[in-house]
N, C-alpha and C positions, 0 to 999 in steps of 0.2 A: 594415414590415420585420419579418417574423416572428423572424429571428435576434436583432435588437436587442431585441425584446420578451422573448425567452427570456433574454438576457443580463441585462436589467434585473430579471427575476424571480429569477434566480440570486443577484444581489447583494442583493436585498430579502430573500430567504429566509435568506441568510447573516447579515444584520444582525439579523433577528428571532430566529433561533436563538441567536446569541451574546448578545444582550441578555437573553434569558430565563435565561441561566446566570450572570448577575452579580447578586448580591444587594445591597440597600442597605448592609449592613454591609461588603461588599467595598470600597465607595468612601467609607466614612465617613458615610453618611446614616442617620438614624433609620428604623426600620421603617415608620412612617407609617400604621399601621392595617392593616385587612384589604386584601388584594390579590386581584384576580380572576384574575390570571395570575402565574406565577413571574417573578422577575427585576425589573429596573428598569422603571419607567414610561418612556414615550417622552419626557415632559417632563423627567424627571430626567436621562436620558442627554443630551438636547439641551442642558440647562443646563450640565452638566459638560463637554461638548465645545465649548461656546461657539458653538452654532448655534441658529437659531430652531426652535421645535417644528414649525412648518409645513414648514420645509425638511427636517428629519429625517423627518417623516411622509411626505413625497413620496419620499424615498429608500426607506423601508420598503415603500411601495406600488408601487415600480417606476416612478414618474412623473418621476424625475430620475436620470439615469445618468452624470452628468459632475461628480462632486464633485472639488474641488481636492485636491492632495497634502496640503495643510495640514489640510483637513477630514478626510481619511482617516486621517492620523496622530493627530488628536485623537480620532476615533472608536476607533481601535485602542487608544489609551491608556485610555479609559474602559471599553472592552470587555475590557481586560486580556489582549490578544492577545500570544502569543509571536512570535518573529521570523518563523517559517514562516507563521503565520496572518496576521500583518501584511502580509507579501509577497503572500499569497493575496488579501487584501482589495484591495490596489492592483491586482493582476492582474485581478480581477473588474471593477473600476471603470474602468481606464484602458488595459489592454493590448488591442491589436487581436486579435480572436478569429478563429481560422482556421475557415473553413467546410469541413467534411469533404467530400472527394470520393472517389469509388470508387478504390480503390488495390489493388495486388497484395498478397497476404498476405505478411507479413514472413518472412524466411528468414535462415539463417545460412550464411556462406561456409564452404567446406570448410577453409580455413586456420584459422578460428575453432574449428571442431570439433576439428581436430588439436591446437590449443592446450589445449582442455579435456581431451582424452584424455591429454595429457602430464602433467597435474596428478593423479598417481596417488594422492596422500595428502591431497588437498584437495577436499572436495565443492564442485562449481561448477555453476552454472546460468546460462543466458542467458535473460533474461525481458524482456518488453515493459513499458512503463510501467504497463500494466493487469494485469501479473503472469501473462500467458500465457507458458508455458515453451516456448521455441523449441529449446533444446538443453541437454544436460547430459552430465556425464561419468559413469563407472561408479559412483564413490563418491557423487556427487550423487543418482543414482537410488536407491542403497542407503539414503541418509539419509532420503529420502521414499518409504517403501514403497508400491508400487503405481503410482508415477509413470510408469514405462516402459509400463505396460499401458494408460494413458489415451491418448486420441488427440484431435486437433482441439481444439474449444472446451473439452472436459472437462479438458484438461491446463493448468489454471490454479490457481495456489497459493491465491488468495483463495477460489475456488469450492471447492477441496478442504477448506480450513479450515472453511468454513461448512456445506457440504452433505454431506460424507462422514463416516461414523462413524470410519473409519480416520484421517482428518485431525484430527478432534476428539480422538481418543484419543492422537494423537501429541504433543499439546502440553498438559502439565500446567498451564501458565499460559494456558489458552485465552482467558480474558477479556482479558488483556493483548495476546495475539497478534491477536485479532480487532479490538480497538480500534486497534492500530497499522496493521493492514492497511487498514481503512476510511480512516484518516487519510492513508495513502500514496495510496490511490486518489483521494481528494478532491484532493490536490495534483497528481496526474498529469493529471487531466482539465481543469484550469483553462485551459491553452492551447487546448484543442479539446474543449469540453464536449459537442459534438454528434457526436463520433466514433461511428460506428455500433457499434463493439465495446463502447464504454462504455455506450451505451444498452441493448444486449443484455444485458451482464453485470449492470448495476445492476437491470434489470428482472427477470432471473431470480432474483437473490439476494433482491430485495424480495418476490417472490412466495413463495419457499420458506423464508425465514429471518426470524423475528420479531426476532432479535438484530441482524441486519444492518439492518433497517428502523429500529430504535431508534438504532443508532450512526450511521447515515447522516443521520438528522434532527438530530444534534448539530452537524454542520458542523465537526468537528475536522479540522485540517490538519497534516500533517507531511511533510517531504521525506525521501525514502528515501536515507539516507547510510550507516547502520551501527548496530550495537547488539549485544545478546546475545539468544540464544534457547535455551530449554531444550526438549529432546526427550525423550519417554518412548518409547525405541526398542524394538520387540519382540525384537530380537536381542541388543542389548548393554546394555539398561537405560537409565537416565536419564543424559543428558550435556548440559552447557551449552556452547554454542559462540558465538564472536564472529563476526558476519557483517559483511561490508563490500561496498559497491558501488564497483567500481574504474573502470569506463569506460562511456561511452555509445557504442554502436556504431550500426550502420545503423538508421534509423527509430526512434531513441531507445531502442533495446534496451540492456540493462545486464548487465554481468558481476557476479554475486553469488557470493561465496566464503564458506566457513565454516572457521574454524580454532579450535583449542583452546589454552588456556594451556599453555606448555611444562611438562613434568614434573608434570602434574596427573592425577588420575583420569580427567578428561574426555579428555585426550590418549590415555591408555591405551585407553579405550573406542573412541575414534575410530580408533586404529590397529587394534584388533580388528575393527571394522567394515570397515576397508580390506582386511584380510586375507580376511574373509569375502566381500567383493565381487570379489576377484580370481578370474578364471576358473581352473578346474582345469587343470594342465598336461596337454597331450596325451600320451596313452600310446603309446609306440612299439609297433608291431606286432612280435610275436616273429618272429625270422628263423631259419629252419631251418639247422642246421649243414650245411656242404657235405659231400657224400658223398666218402669216400676212393675213389680209383680204384687 
């Protein structure tokens, strides 16, 4: 069963990567002399988790894919996983994995686009779990310069952040933004790791970005809920906005909005960007005065 083997390999890779990030000092152990690899040894982790070294070795080698919930919780505790990473570990080990099938490209209903267009002072995007941008309003396009000019697979926020100079210049906290983006992508692919769009996107980013490859190998996981993001915008300067995920729409798509703290310089800059994004009013054609008769 090729998919079962792939799932076992994914769980094994996650365990190895996260073990390498836990030092003996993190769990109250002495350094124990020179180490060939970073992080805990397998026997140390097994001892702390209360499982045999042989059993844990089978997990890391992909030869056992059905650990109990109690074992998973023990491993999560020793690996010092946060709640998102703990849930991800359980998902890798126990959740039924969907086998991707050919499906129609996701789209946005006209009523959803009308909702976006009505949000004149709030940048808003509709994105897939893999951050393909399906729709946006005028201010959302203005917040991400060049977004409207992209098409198809290029219109992806993660791709923009890693592969375009404009995307990199847009975020002064680029290291933070990229780490979050990769952690969000890791969490999004767990239910369907063989989705063809995931395979394509991860492959492209791995080929063209050393930083993406480094972050991807860390197996960091975070659910996309909300936070703050600082933009270095070419028209209005630097502004920090709070972003929120409000809804899951068709095919897992999400509504993402950006707002500023009231009465702050960030709100002033956002309002300035909003005014710049508004279309110029149509000019009335001059009408000749009627001739007197």
